[in-house]
C-alpha positions in Angstrom: -79.3 139.6 223.6 -80.3 142.3 221.2 -82.6 141.9 219.0 -82.5 144.4 215.8 -85.7 145.0 213.5 -83.8 143.5 210.5 -83.2 140.6 211.9 -86.9 140.3 213.0 -88.3 141.1 209.8 -85.9 139.1 207.9 -86.5 136.0 210.3 -90.0 136.9 210.2 -90.1 136.8 206.3 -88.4 133.1 206.5 -91.6 131.9 208.2 -91.7 128.5 210.0 -91.1 126.7 206.3 -87.5 127.5 204.7 -89.2 128.3 201.4 -91.3 126.5 198.4 -90.0 123.5 197.2 -88.8 125.0 194.1 -86.9 127.2 196.1 -85.5 124.3 198.4 -84.6 122.2 195.6 -82.2 125.2 193.9 -81.0 125.2 197.6 -79.8 122.3 197.5 -77.2 122.9 194.9 -75.3 125.3 197.2 -73.6 121.9 198.6 -71.1 121.6 195.6 -69.9 125.4 196.8 -66.1 125.6 198.1 -65.7 126.1 201.9 -64.1 129.8 201.6 -64.0 129.8 205.6 -62.0 126.6 205.7 -58.4 128.6 206.5 -59.9 131.2 208.5 -57.6 131.7 212.0 -59.7 132.1 215.0 -58.7 134.3 217.4 -56.3 132.9 220.1 -54.8 133.5 223.7 -52.1 135.6 222.3 -54.4 138.0 220.9 -56.8 138.1 223.9 -53.8 138.8 226.2 -53.1 141.8 224.0 -56.7 142.9 224.1 -56.4 142.5 228.2 -53.5 144.4 228.4 -55.0 147.3 226.2 -58.4 147.7 228.4 -55.8 147.7 231.7 -53.7 150.2 230.0 -56.9 152.6 229.3 -58.0 152.0 233.1 -54.5 153.6 234.1 -54.5 156.1 231.8 -58.4 157.0 233.4 -58.1 155.9 237.1 -60.7 153.1 236.9 -60.3 150.4 238.6 -61.9 147.3 236.9 -64.6 147.1 234.4 -67.7 144.4 234.3 -69.0 142.5 231.4 -72.2 140.8 230.9 -72.1 137.5 228.5 -71.9 138.8 224.9 -69.6 140.2 222.3 -67.3 141.8 224.8 -67.1 138.7 226.9 -66.4 136.7 223.8 -63.9 139.4 222.8 -61.7 139.7 225.9 -62.4 135.7 227.3 -63.6 133.7 224.8 -66.6 132.7 226.7 -69.6 132.1 225.0 -72.8 132.0 227.2 -76.0 133.9 227.6 -77.7 135.7 229.9 -80.5 135.2 232.1 -81.7 136.1 235.5 -78.3 134.3 237.1 -75.3 136.6 236.8 -72.5 135.2 234.5 -70.0 138.4 235.0 -66.4 138.8 233.5 -64.5 141.4 236.0 -61.1 142.5 234.2 -59.3 144.5 237.1 -56.6 147.3 236.3 -53.9 144.5 237.2 -53.7 141.1 237.5 -55.9 138.6 235.8 -59.5 138.7 234.9 -62.0 136.6 237.2 -65.2 135.2 236.0 -68.3 134.8 238.5 -70.8 132.3 237.7 -73.3 129.5 239.2 -72.0 126.8 240.8 -73.3 124.6 238.3 -72.3 126.4 235.6 -68.7 126.3 236.3 -67.4 123.1 234.1 -69.6 124.7 231.1 -68.7 128.1 231.3 -64.6 126.6 231.4 -65.3 125.0 228.4 -65.1 128.5 226.2 -62.7 130.1 228.8 -59.7 131.1 226.5 -57.3 133.1 228.9 -55.9 132.5 232.8 -58.7 133.9 235.0 -59.6 133.2 238.5 -63.5 131.6 238.6 -65.4 132.6 241.4 -69.0 130.8 241.8 -72.1 131.5 243.7 -74.9 129.3 245.1 -78.9 129.8 244.2 -79.3 131.3 247.6 -76.5 133.8 247.2 -76.0 137.2 245.7 -73.8 136.9 242.6 -72.8 140.5 242.7 -71.2 140.1 246.3 -69.2 137.6 244.8 -68.3 140.3 242.3 -67.4 142.5 244.9 -65.7 139.9 246.9 -63.2 139.7 243.9 -62.6 143.5 243.7 -62.0 143.8 247.6 -59.7 140.8 247.4 -57.7 143.1 244.9 -57.8 146.2 246.8 -60.1 148.1 244.0 -63.5 148.3 246.2 -63.2 152.2 246.4 -61.7 152.5 243.2 -64.1 153.9 240.2 -65.6 150.5 238.6 -66.3 150.5 234.8 -69.6 149.0 233.8 -70.2 148.1 230.0 -73.0 149.8 228.5 -75.2 146.7 228.1 -74.8 145.4 231.6 -78.4 145.3 233.3 -79.7 147.4 235.9 -80.1 144.6 238.5 -76.4 143.8 238.3 -75.8 147.5 238.4 -77.7 148.0 241.3 -76.8 145.0 242.9 -72.9 146.0 242.6 -74.1 149.5 244.1 -75.3 148.2 247.4 -72.5 145.7 247.3 -69.9 148.5 247.1 -71.2 151.5 249.0 -67.9 153.3 248.6 -67.2 152.8 245.0 -68.1 154.8 241.9 -69.7 153.3 239.0 -69.1 154.6 235.8 -69.2 154.3 231.7 -67.0 151.4 230.9 -67.5 152.7 226.8 -63.9 154.3 227.0 -62.3 151.1 227.8 -64.3 148.5 225.8 -64.6 150.7 222.8 -61.1 151.9 223.4 -60.6 148.4 222.3 -62.9 146.9 220.2 -63.1 150.1 217.4 -60.0 149.8 216.5 -59.6 146.0 215.0 -56.3 144.2 214.6 -55.0 142.6 211.3 -56.4 139.2 212.6 -59.9 140.9 213.1 -59.5 142.5 209.7 -59.0 139.2 208.3 -62.2 137.5 209.5 -64.2 140.4 208.3 -62.8 139.7 205.0 -63.1 136.3 204.9 -67.0 136.8 206.1 -67.8 139.5 203.4 -66.3 137.3 200.3 -68.7 134.9 201.5 -71.8 137.2 201.8 -70.6 138.4 197.8 -70.2 135.2 196.6 -73.1 133.6 197.9 -75.1 136.8 196.4 -73.3 135.9 193.0 -74.3 132.5 193.3 -78.1 133.5 194.0 -78.6 136.4 191.8 -78.9 134.1 188.6 -81.1 131.9 190.0 -83.9 134.4 191.3 -87.3 134.0 189.0 -90.8 135.9 189.1 -92.8 134.8 191.4 -90.3 134.4 194.1 -90.5 135.4 197.6 -88.5 136.5 200.3 -88.3 133.5 201.7 -88.1 131.6 198.3 -84.6 134.2 198.1 -83.7 134.1 201.8 -83.5 130.4 201.5 -81.2 130.2 198.7 -78.9 132.7 200.4 -79.0 130.7 203.9 -78.0 127.5 201.5 -75.0 129.3 200.0 -73.9 131.2 203.0 -73.4 127.9 204.8 -72.2 125.8 202.4 -69.5 128.5 202.0 -68.3 128.4 205.7 -70.5 131.3 206.9 -72.7 131.6 210.2 -76.0 133.2 208.7 -76.8 136.6 210.5 -79.3 137.9 208.4 -81.2 138.3 205.1 -83.5 140.8 204.4 -84.9 140.7 200.9 -87.3 143.5 200.0 -89.1 143.3 197.0 -91.2 146.3 194.7 -92.1 148.9 197.0 -91.5 147.3 200.0 -88.0 148.6 199.2 -88.9 151.9 199.8 -88.7 150.9 203.8 -85.3 150.7 204.9 -86.4 147.6 207.4 -89.1 146.7 205.0 -93.1 145.9 205.2 -95.0 142.8 206.4 -96.9 142.9 203.2 -96.6 140.1 200.8 -94.4 140.3 198.2 -93.1 138.4 195.1 -90.5 139.5 192.2 -92.4 140.9 189.3 -90.7 142.3 185.8 -89.8 145.8 185.8 -89.7 145.9 190.1 -86.8 146.8 192.7 -85.2 143.9 194.6 -83.0 145.0 197.5 -81.5 142.1 199.3 -79.2 143.1 202.7 -77.3 139.8 204.1 -74.9 139.2 206.3 -72.7 136.7 207.9 -70.1 135.7 210.5 -67.1 134.1 210.4 -65.4 133.2 214.1 -67.7 135.7 215.6 -66.8 138.5 213.0 -69.5 139.8 210.7 -70.1 141.3 207.3 -73.2 143.5 206.0 -73.6 144.2 202.4 -76.5 145.3 200.6 -77.6 145.2 196.6 -80.2 146.6 194.7 -81.0 145.9 191.0 -84.1 145.2 189.1 -85.5 142.2 188.0 -86.1 142.5 184.0 -86.2 146.0 182.6 -85.2 149.2 184.4 -86.9 152.6 184.4 -85.3 155.8 183.6 -86.2 156.8 187.2 -85.1 153.2 188.6 -81.7 154.2 187.2 -81.2 157.9 188.2 -82.0 157.2 191.8 -79.2 154.0 191.5 -76.6 156.3 190.1 -77.3 158.8 192.6 -77.0 156.3 195.6 -73.8 154.6 194.0 -72.4 158.9 194.2 -73.5 158.9 197.4 -71.6 156.0 198.4 -68.4 157.3 197.0 -68.9 160.4 198.6 -68.9 158.9 201.7 -66.1 156.5 201.0 -64.0 160.0 199.5 -64.9 161.5 202.9 -63.9 159.1 205.4 -60.1 160.1 206.1 -57.9 159.8 208.8 -58.8 162.3 211.2 -62.0 163.4 210.4 -65.3 163.5 212.5 -67.2 160.2 211.7 -70.4 162.4 211.5 -68.7 164.7 208.7 -69.2 161.6 206.8 -72.8 161.9 206.8 -73.0 165.6 206.3 -71.0 165.1 202.8 -74.2 162.6 201.4 -76.4 164.2 202.8 -75.4 167.7 201.1 -75.1 166.1 198.1 -78.5 164.4 198.2 -79.9 167.8 199.1 -78.6 169.4 196.1 -80.6 167.0 194.1 -83.7 168.0 195.9 -84.0 165.4 198.2 -84.7 165.8 202.0 -83.9 168.1 203.4 -82.3 166.3 206.5 -84.0 162.6 206.8 -87.2 163.7 205.3 -88.4 161.5 202.3 -87.9 161.3 199.7 -84.4 161.1 200.5 -82.1 159.5 203.0 -84.5 158.8 206.2 -81.4 157.1 208.2 -77.7 157.5 209.4 -75.0 157.1 206.3 -73.3 153.9 208.4 -72.5 152.1 211.7 -69.4 150.6 213.0 -69.1 146.8 212.8 -67.3 144.1 213.8 -68.3 141.4 216.2 -71.5 142.7 216.0 -73.6 144.0 213.0 -74.1 147.5 214.5 -71.4 148.8 216.7 -70.2 152.3 217.8 -69.7 154.8 216.8 -71.7 155.4 213.5 -71.4 157.6 210.7 -74.1 160.0 212.0 -74.9 164.0 212.2 -73.0 165.3 215.3 -70.7 162.3 215.8 -67.7 164.2 217.1 -65.4 160.9 217.2 -62.2 161.1 214.7 -61.7 158.4 212.4 -58.5 156.1 213.4 -56.9 153.5 211.3 -58.8 150.2 212.3 -61.9 151.6 212.8 -64.9 149.6 210.3 -68.1 151.1 208.8 -70.8 150.4 206.7 -71.3 152.5 203.8 -75.0 152.8 202.9 -76.7 156.2 201.9 -79.7 154.8 200.4 -82.4 156.9 198.6 -86.4 155.9 199.8 -89.4 157.0 197.4 -92.4 156.2 199.6 -95.0 153.9 197.6 -92.6 153.5 195.2 -89.4 151.8 195.5 -85.8 152.1 197.5 -82.2 152.1 196.6 -79.9 151.1 198.7 -76.1 150.2 197.9 -73.9 149.0 201.2 -70.2 147.9 201.2 -68.6 147.6 204.3 -64.7 149.7 204.9 -61.9 149.9 207.3 -59.8 153.2 208.0 -56.4 152.6 207.1 -53.2 155.2 207.3 -53.9 156.4 203.9 -57.3 156.5 203.9 -60.7 154.1 203.6 -60.2 151.0 201.8 -63.7 148.7 200.8 -64.0 145.0 202.2 -66.0 144.8 199.0 -66.0 146.7 195.8 -69.1 148.1 195.2 -71.0 147.4 191.9 -70.4 149.5 189.0 -73.8 149.5 187.8 -77.4 148.2 187.8 -76.8 146.2 185.3 -74.2 144.1 187.2 -75.1 144.7 190.8 -72.1 141.7 191.3 -69.4 142.8 189.3 
């Protein structure tokens, strides 16, 4: 499992207790909110079968015999199996032809089968055995032992090394062209789940915003967002709340924070619905905003629109970042990643994971295609003062980019 800094800081801000008694009392009111995920349609066997067929087609094109995947989003994507990583290897093997195979410890087989959503050969290993030898046995049985074997990019070294020993005649190659070739292009069913997740996050924001009061901490505000998100059917992924100067640092600060009149509130929140995520950031001022806060907010708002306008079919993903950075440079920010200015990429891929390949970042040559999904979040950060980030996700259509959530129109109306 990969833990990113945003989740780590957001979790630390929540602390051992969810919130103060006052915030907990407010959060209880969220139970009356409607369940927006009630009619969301989970990914089913037919969709997973198409994914496997797509992976096998890509393997045929590229001369790859099979791909090996460990537990995580990619395993769920292809097989439905929800498992975790430990020293005991569980692996999904998708061959270039025929049914895939799950390799798992003998005593875990019944549990692994509970979420298995595809026809699959299940092979087990005992505690004294080498699981990579079982993977190799499956590949030998399929006549693939001497073929290039794709390794999903997050597979751990011990599994790769073991497979190399068990298949000395095979060439182990990156599985990115296969896995990314499938997961980067979202289907209508995937886009629909991402839309529901986004709708829940926006609705949770709208419910939380009017309840924010002076003196509240990130923990208090996060508790409100959590309560609203769960009531409406979302699984909370992160609630990162940055107050005042802490907003000048994209992933925040561990220093004590509280809502104060005239200071920035930056919220970066997301949830998932049937494995598909949202990621939305909003920045507003509690009380009256200063001219400088309004100026920076408007510049970020324009930067977000420039990124949206640049994200056209056939455009290299890196050109989106270039367009925003050129605008910010013209305003006197930067240059490049220097502060005050934009110290991070303009956006990241999103889908089953909050951060997926590829990114809106300098030098990324991948051409934008229909079905790709990204965050659009070109913030501006002024160390020692404040920061502004507006983040909405987009998906690329045949006719260009489309929003999952519409950006706010002004600092005074952050949620429409």
